[in-house]
C-alpha positions as CSV (number, residue, x, y, z in Angstrom):
1,M,-52.9,-38.8,2.5
2,R,-50.1,-37.4,4.8
3,R,-46.7,-39.7,4.2
4,L,-45.8,-41.2,7.4
5,S,-42.0,-40.6,8.1
6,W,-39.7,-42.8,10.1
7,L,-36.0,-43.5,9.6
8,L,-34.3,-46.7,10.7
9,P,-31.2,-46.5,13.2
10,M,-28.8,-48.1,10.6
11,A,-29.8,-45.7,7.7
12,L,-27.0,-43.6,8.2
13,L,-24.7,-46.5,8.2
14,A,-26.6,-49.6,6.9
15,S,-26.7,-53.8,7.3
16,C,-27.7,-57.1,7.1
17,A,-27.7,-60.8,9.2
18,A,-27.5,-64.5,8.7
19,G,-27.8,-67.4,11.2
20,P,-25.4,-69.7,13.1
21,S,-23.2,-72.2,11.1
22,A,-23.9,-75.9,11.8
23,R,-20.7,-76.8,9.8
24,P,-17.5,-77.6,11.5
25,A,-15.5,-74.6,13.3
26,I,-12.8,-73.2,12.1
27,V,-11.8,-74.3,8.4
28,V,-9.2,-72.0,7.3
29,N,-5.9,-70.9,9.0
30,D,-3.8,-69.1,6.7
31,G,-2.1,-66.6,8.4
32,D,0.4,-66.8,11.5
33,Q,-0.8,-66.5,15.2
34,V,0.1,-63.3,16.9
35,P,2.4,-63.9,19.5
36,P,1.8,-62.9,23.2
37,A,5.3,-61.8,23.8
38,T,5.9,-58.1,23.7
39,T,9.1,-56.1,23.6
40,A,9.6,-52.4,25.1
41,S,8.2,-50.7,22.0
42,G,5.9,-53.5,20.5
43,P,2.2,-54.5,22.0
44,R,2.0,-55.6,25.8
45,P,1.0,-59.0,26.6
46,L,-2.1,-60.4,27.1
47,P,-3.2,-59.3,30.6
48,P,-4.7,-62.2,33.3
49,L,-8.4,-62.4,33.7
50,D,-8.7,-60.4,36.8
51,E,-12.0,-59.9,38.5
52,P,-13.3,-56.7,40.5
53,K,-11.7,-55.0,43.1
54,N,-12.9,-52.1,44.9
55,S,-16.1,-51.4,42.5
56,L,-18.1,-48.5,42.8
57,M,-20.8,-49.7,41.1
58,R,-24.3,-50.4,42.9
59,W,-26.5,-52.8,41.0
60,V,-30.1,-52.5,41.7
61,P,-33.4,-53.9,40.0
62,C,-34.2,-52.2,36.5
63,G,-36.8,-49.8,36.6
64,P,-40.0,-49.5,34.2
65,E,-38.1,-47.6,31.5
66,I,-35.7,-50.8,31.2
67,T,-38.3,-53.4,31.8
68,D,-40.6,-52.5,29.6
69,R,-38.3,-52.5,26.4
70,L,-36.8,-55.8,27.8
71,A,-40.1,-57.3,27.5
72,K,-39.9,-57.2,23.9
73,L,-37.0,-59.3,24.0
74,A,-38.4,-61.6,26.2
75,P,-35.2,-62.9,28.1
76,P,-35.8,-66.2,30.1
77,A,-36.5,-65.7,33.7
78,A,-33.4,-67.5,34.6
79,L,-31.5,-64.7,32.9
80,K,-30.2,-62.6,36.1
81,I,-30.3,-58.9,34.9
82,D,-29.7,-55.6,37.3
83,C,-29.0,-52.1,36.4
84,G,-26.9,-49.3,37.2
85,R,-25.3,-45.9,36.4
86,V,-22.2,-44.6,35.8
87,S,-21.0,-41.0,35.9
88,G,-18.3,-39.5,33.2
89,V,-17.1,-36.3,32.0
90,L,-18.8,-34.5,29.6
91,D,-15.4,-32.6,28.4
92,S,-16.9,-30.1,26.1
93,P,-14.3,-28.4,24.1
94,Y,-15.9,-25.2,25.8
95,A,-15.4,-26.5,29.4
96,P,-12.4,-28.9,29.0
97,G,-12.3,-31.9,31.7
98,R,-15.6,-30.5,33.1
99,G,-19.3,-31.2,33.1
100,N,-21.2,-34.7,34.1
101,M,-22.4,-37.4,31.8
102,R,-24.7,-39.7,33.2
103,M,-24.6,-43.3,31.5
104,Q,-27.0,-46.2,32.1
105,V,-25.5,-49.7,32.4
106,L,-27.1,-53.0,32.5
107,R,-25.5,-56.3,33.7
108,V,-26.8,-59.8,32.5
109,G,-25.3,-63.0,33.8
110,T,-23.9,-64.1,37.0
111,G,-20.4,-64.4,35.9
112,P,-17.8,-62.7,38.4
113,V,-15.9,-61.0,35.4
114,P,-17.5,-57.8,33.7
115,L,-17.5,-57.9,29.9
116,V,-18.3,-54.2,28.8
117,V,-20.8,-54.4,25.6
118,V,-20.6,-51.5,23.2
119,N,-23.1,-51.3,20.4
120,D,-23.7,-49.1,17.3
121,V,-24.9,-45.7,17.9
122,D,-27.8,-46.2,15.8
123,G,-28.8,-49.6,16.6
124,L,-30.2,-50.9,19.9
125,P,-29.1,-49.2,23.0
126,G,-26.1,-51.2,24.5
127,T,-28.4,-52.1,27.6
128,L,-30.7,-53.9,25.3
129,Y,-28.0,-55.3,23.1
130,A,-26.2,-56.9,25.7
131,V,-29.2,-58.9,27.0
132,R,-30.3,-59.9,22.9
133,L,-26.4,-60.9,23.0
134,A,-26.4,-62.9,26.1
135,M,-29.5,-64.9,24.9
136,S,-27.5,-66.2,22.2
137,L,-24.4,-67.2,24.2
138,P,-23.7,-70.6,25.9
139,A,-24.5,-70.9,29.8
140,D,-21.0,-71.7,30.6
141,F,-19.9,-68.2,29.3
142,L,-22.6,-66.4,31.6
143,N,-21.0,-68.3,34.6
144,Q,-17.6,-66.7,34.1
145,Y,-18.5,-63.1,32.7
146,S,-21.3,-60.9,33.2
147,L,-22.4,-58.8,29.9
148,V,-22.5,-55.2,30.9
149,G,-24.3,-53.2,28.4
150,L,-23.6,-49.5,28.1
151,D,-26.1,-46.6,26.5
152,R,-23.6,-44.7,25.1
153,R,-23.8,-41.0,25.5
154,G,-26.5,-39.3,23.6
155,T,-28.4,-42.7,23.2
156,G,-30.8,-44.7,25.2
157,N,-31.1,-43.6,29.2
158,S,-27.8,-42.1,28.8
159,D,-28.5,-38.3,28.6
160,A,-30.1,-38.8,25.2
161,V,-29.7,-36.3,22.4
162,R,-33.2,-34.7,21.6
163,C,-32.6,-31.8,19.1
164,V,-33.9,-32.2,15.8
165,P,-37.6,-30.6,15.5
166,E,-40.1,-33.9,14.6
167,E,-41.3,-31.8,11.5
168,V,-37.7,-31.6,10.2
169,R,-37.0,-35.3,11.0
170,A,-39.8,-36.2,9.3
171,K,-39.0,-34.4,6.1
172,L,-35.6,-35.6,6.3
173,V,-36.6,-39.1,5.9
174,D,-39.3,-38.6,3.5
175,L,-36.9,-37.5,0.9
176,D,-36.7,-40.0,-2.2
177,P,-33.0,-40.9,-2.0
178,R,-33.6,-42.2,-5.7
179,S,-34.0,-38.7,-7.0
180,G,-30.6,-37.7,-6.9
181,D,-31.3,-34.2,-5.9
182,V,-29.3,-33.2,-2.9
183,E,-30.0,-29.5,-2.3
184,P,-33.3,-30.2,-0.2
185,L,-31.6,-32.4,2.2
186,V,-28.7,-30.0,2.5
187,D,-31.0,-27.3,3.4
188,L,-32.9,-29.7,6.1
189,A,-29.6,-30.8,7.3
190,R,-28.5,-27.1,7.9
191,T,-32.0,-26.4,9.8
192,A,-31.4,-29.6,11.8
193,G,-28.1,-28.4,12.8
194,Q,-28.8,-25.2,13.9
195,Q,-31.8,-26.5,16.3
196,C,-29.3,-29.0,17.5
197,T,-26.9,-26.3,18.2
198,L,-29.4,-24.2,19.8
199,T,-30.8,-26.8,22.0
200,L,-27.6,-28.6,23.0
201,E,-25.4,-25.5,23.1
202,S,-22.0,-26.7,24.5
203,R,-22.9,-30.2,24.8
204,L,-23.0,-30.7,21.0
205,P,-19.4,-31.1,20.3
206,A,-19.1,-33.5,23.4
207,I,-21.2,-36.3,21.7
208,D,-18.8,-38.2,19.7
209,T,-16.7,-41.4,19.5
210,W,-13.1,-39.8,21.1
211,R,-15.3,-38.9,24.5
212,T,-17.2,-42.0,24.4
213,A,-13.9,-43.8,24.5
214,A,-13.2,-41.8,27.7
215,D,-16.6,-43.2,29.3
216,I,-15.6,-46.8,28.6
217,E,-12.5,-45.7,30.9
218,S,-15.0,-44.5,33.4
219,T,-17.1,-47.3,33.3
220,R,-13.6,-49.4,33.7
221,V,-13.1,-47.6,36.8
222,A,-16.7,-47.8,38.2
223,L,-16.3,-51.7,37.7
224,G,-13.3,-51.8,39.7
225,M,-11.2,-53.5,36.7
226,A,-7.6,-53.2,36.3
227,H,-8.3,-53.7,32.6
228,L,-11.4,-53.5,30.4
229,H,-12.5,-56.8,28.9
230,A,-15.0,-55.5,26.4
231,I,-16.3,-56.8,22.8
232,G,-17.7,-53.8,20.5
233,H,-20.7,-54.8,18.0
234,G,-20.0,-52.8,14.6
235,E,-19.6,-49.1,15.0
236,G,-19.2,-49.4,18.6
237,S,-16.1,-51.4,17.9
238,R,-14.6,-48.0,16.7
239,V,-15.3,-46.8,20.1
240,L,-13.0,-49.9,21.5
241,S,-10.3,-49.1,19.1
242,V,-10.2,-45.4,20.3
243,F,-10.3,-46.9,23.7
244,A,-7.2,-49.2,22.7
245,E,-5.4,-46.1,21.4
246,R,-5.9,-43.6,24.4
247,F,-5.5,-46.2,27.1
248,P,-3.3,-48.9,25.9
249,D,-2.3,-50.0,29.4
250,K,-6.0,-50.6,30.5
251,V,-6.7,-52.9,27.5
252,G,-8.0,-56.7,28.6
253,R,-9.4,-59.1,26.1
254,M,-11.4,-57.2,23.6
255,V,-13.2,-58.3,20.7
256,L,-14.1,-56.0,17.9
257,D,-17.0,-57.5,15.9
258,G,-17.5,-55.7,12.5
259,L,-14.8,-53.0,12.7
260,P,-15.8,-49.8,10.5
261,D,-13.4,-48.7,7.6
262,P,-11.1,-46.5,9.3
263,N,-10.7,-44.0,5.9
264,E,-11.0,-40.5,6.9
265,D,-12.5,-39.6,3.5
266,P,-16.3,-40.5,3.7
267,V,-16.9,-41.3,0.2
268,V,-14.2,-44.1,0.2
269,A,-15.4,-45.4,3.4
270,M,-19.1,-45.1,2.6
271,V,-18.9,-46.7,-1.0
272,G,-18.0,-50.0,0.4
273,V,-21.6,-49.8,2.6
274,A,-23.5,-49.2,-0.1
275,E,-21.9,-52.2,-2.3
276,G,-22.5,-54.3,1.1
277,A,-26.3,-52.9,1.5
278,D,-27.3,-54.0,-2.1
279,A,-25.5,-57.5,-1.5
280,A,-27.4,-58.0,1.8
281,F,-30.4,-57.5,0.0
282,S,-29.5,-60.1,-2.8
283,A,-28.8,-62.4,0.2
284,F,-32.2,-61.7,1.5
285,A,-33.8,-62.2,-2.0
286,E,-32.2,-65.6,-2.5
287,D,-32.8,-66.7,0.7
288,C,-36.5,-65.8,0.3
289,A,-36.8,-67.8,-2.9
290,R,-35.3,-70.6,-1.3
291,R,-37.8,-71.2,1.6
292,A,-40.5,-70.0,-0.8
293,C,-41.5,-66.5,0.9
294,E,-44.7,-64.3,0.0
295,L,-42.4,-62.6,-2.3
296,G,-42.0,-65.5,-4.6
297,A,-38.7,-65.7,-6.8
298,N,-38.2,-62.1,-7.0
299,A,-37.8,-59.8,-3.9
300,R,-36.2,-57.2,-5.7
301,Q,-39.0,-56.3,-8.1
302,A,-42.0,-57.0,-5.2
303,L,-39.7,-54.1,-3.6
304,S,-39.8,-52.1,-6.9
305,E,-43.7,-52.5,-6.9
306,V,-44.2,-51.1,-3.5
307,L,-41.9,-48.1,-4.1
308,A,-43.6,-47.5,-7.3
309,L,-47.4,-47.6,-6.0
310,P,-49.4,-44.1,-6.0
311,D,-50.3,-42.4,-3.0
312,F,-48.4,-45.0,-1.0
313,P,-48.5,-43.4,2.7
314,L,-45.0,-44.6,3.5
315,A,-42.6,-42.2,1.4
316,P,-39.8,-44.2,-0.5
317,G,-37.1,-43.0,1.8
318,V,-39.1,-44.4,4.7
319,V,-39.6,-47.7,2.9
320,L,-35.9,-48.4,1.9
321,R,-34.8,-47.5,5.5
322,A,-37.3,-50.0,6.9
323,V,-36.1,-52.9,4.7
324,L,-32.6,-52.0,5.3
325,A,-33.0,-51.8,9.4
326,A,-34.8,-55.5,8.9
327,L,-31.9,-56.8,6.9
328,H,-29.5,-56.4,10.0
329,D,-31.3,-59.4,11.7
330,R,-31.4,-62.6,10.1
331,Q,-34.2,-63.5,12.3
332,S,-36.2,-60.8,10.7
333,W,-36.0,-61.6,7.4
334,P,-39.4,-63.9,7.5
335,A,-40.9,-60.9,8.8
336,L,-39.6,-58.6,6.4
337,S,-40.8,-60.6,3.3
338,K,-44.1,-60.4,5.0
339,A,-43.9,-56.8,5.5
340,I,-43.0,-56.3,1.4
341,A,-46.0,-58.4,0.6
342,D,-48.6,-57.0,2.8
343,A,-47.4,-53.5,1.6
344,R,-48.1,-54.4,-1.9
345,G,-52.0,-55.3,-0.6
346,G,-52.1,-51.7,1.1
347,D,-50.9,-52.7,4.7
348,T,-48.2,-50.6,6.1
349,D,-47.7,-51.8,9.4
350,G,-44.9,-54.2,8.9
351,L,-42.6,-51.8,7.5
352,A,-43.3,-49.0,9.6
353,A,-42.7,-51.1,12.7
354,F,-38.8,-51.7,11.1
355,A,-38.6,-47.9,10.6
356,N,-40.5,-46.3,13.8
357,P,-37.7,-46.0,16.3
358,V,-35.7,-43.4,14.1
359,V,-38.3,-40.8,14.7
360,Q,-40.8,-41.8,17.0
361,E,-39.7,-40.6,20.6
362,T,-41.2,-41.1,23.8
363,D,-40.8,-40.2,27.5
364,E,-38.5,-43.3,27.9
365,L,-36.6,-43.2,24.6
366,P,-35.4,-40.5,21.9
367,A,-35.6,-40.8,18.2
368,T,-32.3,-42.6,17.1
369,Y,-32.1,-40.1,14.4
370,D,-30.6,-37.3,16.5
371,G,-28.2,-39.4,18.5
372,T,-27.0,-40.7,15.4
373,L,-26.8,-37.3,13.1
374,V,-24.8,-35.3,16.2
375,T,-22.2,-38.4,16.7
376,R,-21.7,-38.9,12.9
377,C,-21.3,-35.6,11.9
378,N,-18.9,-34.7,14.6
379,D,-16.9,-38.1,14.1
380,T,-16.7,-37.0,10.5
381,R,-13.8,-35.0,9.0
382,G,-14.7,-34.7,5.2
383,R,-17.3,-32.4,4.0
384,L,-18.5,-32.6,0.1
385,S,-19.8,-29.7,-1.9
386,T,-23.2,-29.9,-3.7
387,A,-21.8,-30.7,-6.7
388,Q,-19.7,-33.7,-5.2
389,L,-22.8,-34.7,-3.7
390,S,-25.1,-34.7,-6.5
391,A,-22.3,-36.5,-8.8
392,T,-21.8,-39.1,-5.9
393,A,-25.7,-39.8,-5.6
394,K,-26.3,-40.1,-9.1
395,D,-23.0,-42.5,-9.6
396,W,-23.9,-44.6,-6.6
397,N,-28.0,-45.0,-7.8
398,T,-26.7,-46.2,-10.8
399,R,-24.2,-48.8,-9.3
400,Y,-26.2,-49.9,-6.5
401,P,-29.7,-49.3,-7.4
402,V,-31.6,-50.6,-4.1
403,F,-29.7,-48.6,-1.5
404,G,-27.0,-46.6,-3.4
405,G,-29.0,-43.3,-3.1
406,L,-29.7,-44.0,0.6
407,I,-26.5,-44.2,1.9
408,A,-24.8,-41.3,-0.4
409,Q,-27.7,-39.2,1.6
410,W,-25.6,-39.9,4.6
411,L,-22.4,-37.8,2.8
412,A,-25.1,-35.0,2.4
413,V,-26.5,-34.9,6.1
414,C,-23.3,-33.8,7.4
415,S,-21.9,-31.6,5.0
416,P,-23.5,-27.8,6.6
417,W,-22.1,-29.0,9.8
418,P,-18.4,-27.8,11.2
419,V,-15.7,-30.2,11.4
420,A,-15.7,-31.1,15.3
421,S,-12.8,-31.0,17.6
422,H,-12.1,-34.8,17.4
423,P,-12.9,-36.3,14.6
424,V,-12.2,-40.2,14.4
425,T,-8.7,-40.6,14.4
426,Q,-7.2,-43.9,12.8
427,P,-6.4,-46.1,15.9
428,Q,-3.5,-48.3,15.8
429,A,-3.1,-49.2,19.3
430,A,0.7,-50.0,18.9
431,S,1.4,-51.0,22.9
432,A,-2.0,-52.5,23.3
433,P,-2.3,-56.4,23.8
434,P,-3.5,-58.5,21.0
435,M,-7.1,-58.0,20.0
436,V,-9.5,-60.0,17.8
437,V,-11.5,-58.5,15.3
438,L,-14.1,-60.5,13.5
439,S,-15.6,-59.7,9.8
440,T,-18.7,-60.7,8.3
441,A,-18.6,-61.3,4.2
442,T,-22.0,-59.7,3.5
443,D,-22.4,-56.8,6.0
444,A,-23.8,-53.8,5.1
445,V,-22.9,-51.7,7.8
446,T,-19.4,-52.5,8.6
447,P,-18.2,-54.4,5.1
448,H,-15.8,-57.1,5.4
449,S,-13.3,-54.9,3.1
450,G,-13.6,-51.8,5.4
451,T,-12.9,-54.2,8.8
452,E,-10.1,-56.0,7.3
453,R,-8.3,-52.4,6.3
454,A,-9.2,-51.7,10.1
455,A,-7.6,-54.8,11.4
456,Q,-4.3,-54.3,9.0
457,Q,-4.0,-50.9,10.7
458,L,-4.2,-52.2,14.6
459,T,-1.0,-53.4,15.4
460,S,-2.0,-56.3,17.5
461,A,-5.3,-57.3,15.6
462,V,-6.0,-60.9,14.7
463,L,-8.7,-61.0,11.9
464,V,-11.4,-63.7,11.9
465,S,-13.7,-63.5,8.8
466,W,-16.9,-65.3,8.7
467,Q,-18.4,-65.8,5.1
468,G,-21.8,-65.5,6.1
469,A,-24.3,-62.7,5.8
470,G,-25.2,-60.5,8.9
471,H,-24.1,-57.6,10.8
472,G,-21.8,-58.8,13.5
473,A,-20.3,-62.7,13.6
474,F,-20.4,-63.3,17.6
475,G,-23.3,-65.2,18.8
476,V,-24.5,-65.7,15.3
477,S,-21.6,-68.0,13.7
478,A,-20.9,-70.9,15.5
479,C,-17.3,-70.9,14.3
480,A,-16.7,-67.1,15.4
481,T,-18.5,-67.8,18.5
482,E,-16.3,-70.6,19.5
483,A,-13.2,-68.7,18.7
484,V,-14.1,-65.6,20.6
485,T,-15.4,-67.8,23.8
486,A,-11.9,-69.5,23.4
487,F,-10.0,-66.0,23.7
488,F,-12.3,-64.7,26.2
489,T,-12.4,-67.5,28.6
490,G,-8.8,-69.1,28.1
491,G,-6.9,-66.3,26.4
492,T,-6.1,-68.6,23.3
493,L,-6.0,-66.3,20.2
494,P,-7.3,-67.7,16.9
495,R,-4.8,-67.6,14.2
496,N,-4.8,-64.2,12.1
497,G,-6.8,-64.8,8.8
498,T,-9.0,-67.8,10.2
499,V,-11.9,-68.4,7.9
500,C,-14.9,-69.2,9.4
501,P,-17.7,-71.1,6.9
502,P,-21.1,-69.4,6.1
């Protein structure tokens, strides 16, 4: 039987999640509050909560390309949702400051103040993520703010990237990450890069975080806002940190939920992801045992059995990516345990559903793999030799036996690509107003250690750490949500170093 091939959106990054805390709000404050005052050379004060003036946006009912996807999220009928478009500048290195980039935006809620939402490049499109986030927030919040989700360039309905041939995509995600043999992966990545170059031409190097930050500025202008109020989720937080570096005088109230490790050495940055991914599966296994799930007391053994099944229709790389995708959302854990149990009996539908979005493209939506590949490789400065990649894969497979090899594959995917014109910088945003950074203790996409380093690098960052498991704390942890809501609605900064209970 031909192996089916899908890859999860988070595979090039990785993740996990947990539910809201019923315990008291903020329980530990072991840092000093960032003062709102400023000096001529230091951070600006937090600006007032202004409303739009001279907005250029035209909000209309969403078309079927959006409503069909919204139906799967099942938002309540009372939640007001509209759609619109924002025009940005492509700004390719081959034509600086020229070209057009049309971006899809979606507004949810009735609040007069727009709050822009930016998601991971390999997660849900920002439009859908904004709706899902709104469904977890208090109604009072959406009376003051309306969430404006943006499909960032190259994703969703924002001039999506479609450039990797289907058969190449399939082979890339089929490769067994446990083998440690990176040469076939590098060869396929080279083919993918060549095809993307031919398909996208001058557009190729313009799909990156640096220019996405400029798209955020275009969105601010279109909304008619003097300052940008925004929340970034996971890697979307990096876009906002670059925005704060480039446009510090336009920063309003900004929350970075799971800011990635800023280290420019990809091995240093990604080793934490490998460690976090394995920790996320351990958290899932413990939860599985507590609720007496279909896998019994040893979920790790159950996964190993699935990976060892002869003639299994899903390749090991697909299985691992599917599991990792499901770990992102704590609400998906019961479905994940059932999917693994079903797979042991030969039913692959559950696992395949978690992995489908990566390579299965439709007329409305691209496979997320392509946009992720182009953005990540354009953002990454470091390139490793085949010998270094092989050594790293072997080491991580030993140290992190569930997902180490899978995360190591990310290092290999970009190795044939040239370094782009604007690899991600290490933002300090020295003159931007105070920003709130959220971290999660067990997060395989943006591990706490990396988020902590990123927060320390940002001049005015205030760090709030949630001791739970998941990718993103806002709308999940009651404590973190309370702190963020107070910041957005009242301008109240939490104390730097605040720790929220699990």
